Phi, psi and omega in degrees: 000125182274141190245070182264156177267146173306137176300134173244132182284158178291335179268005188295119181292340186299322185078219184268153182245124179246124174262134187241119181266125186232120170252007174081013177281162174308316183299321179287332179291315178292332173296314176305310177307314188292322179297316177300322178292323179298313185289319182058235181263002186282152179285146185174183176218151180246123168261125185255107184254136169236130178253123173278115182296114182305319185291329173297315180299314178304317173303311181298321182290317179303323182268018170056035183274359175155177176290157176301314178299316183296318181288318179297317183294314178302310184290324176298308188299323182286323175298322176300311179290321178294323175300317178295318180298313181304310182294328175287319176297326180270358177075039182235039175272014185276180182289349177273359182245133179242136178259134175230132184231128172213171179245135175169206170270116185325298185298327177290312178295326177294313178303313187295317184289328184288326174294311184299315180282348185067035175301140182275334184206155178238129179241137179203160174283158186278349172207147184246224182277339185273144184219031182271174180299327181296314177303316182297315189277322190251359180102155178271175179296320175301316178295318176294321172302312180304320185293327190244353187276140180253011178241160179304139183230125171256111175264122188255128174280166166298147181302326176294342184277342190270011176292000000 
């Protein structure tokens, strides 16, 4: 499978496309702000992506928290509402911002959506909401994205990490 970006014409008014991966952690909110700063007044668009982790859905089903359909619908509706609220809070409700919500393995979906959208850059926090043992031993989503992404990736730390 070839990993080509869609062709952009030189007169294309869209400018650069930045994909921002958001899991609603403080670090991902800072990443969203950084993407807005990167674009500044230049024409461009921000694609804000939230991935509903398929493994989390499987764990919910295994623990009998509901049917697969109910769990997926609940997680999707919550993510949609949280994303809408976040974009309004950050002043990003305009036409140059697009919301994307999908289900899958986060690092795979981030890579896939970056390719599909022709994103010039991916911006994400360097740590998300998870703090489990799997992350410690096998690497975080950010590390996995960096390992497999063929586009520039900016990993944004929490502000207290920037000293």
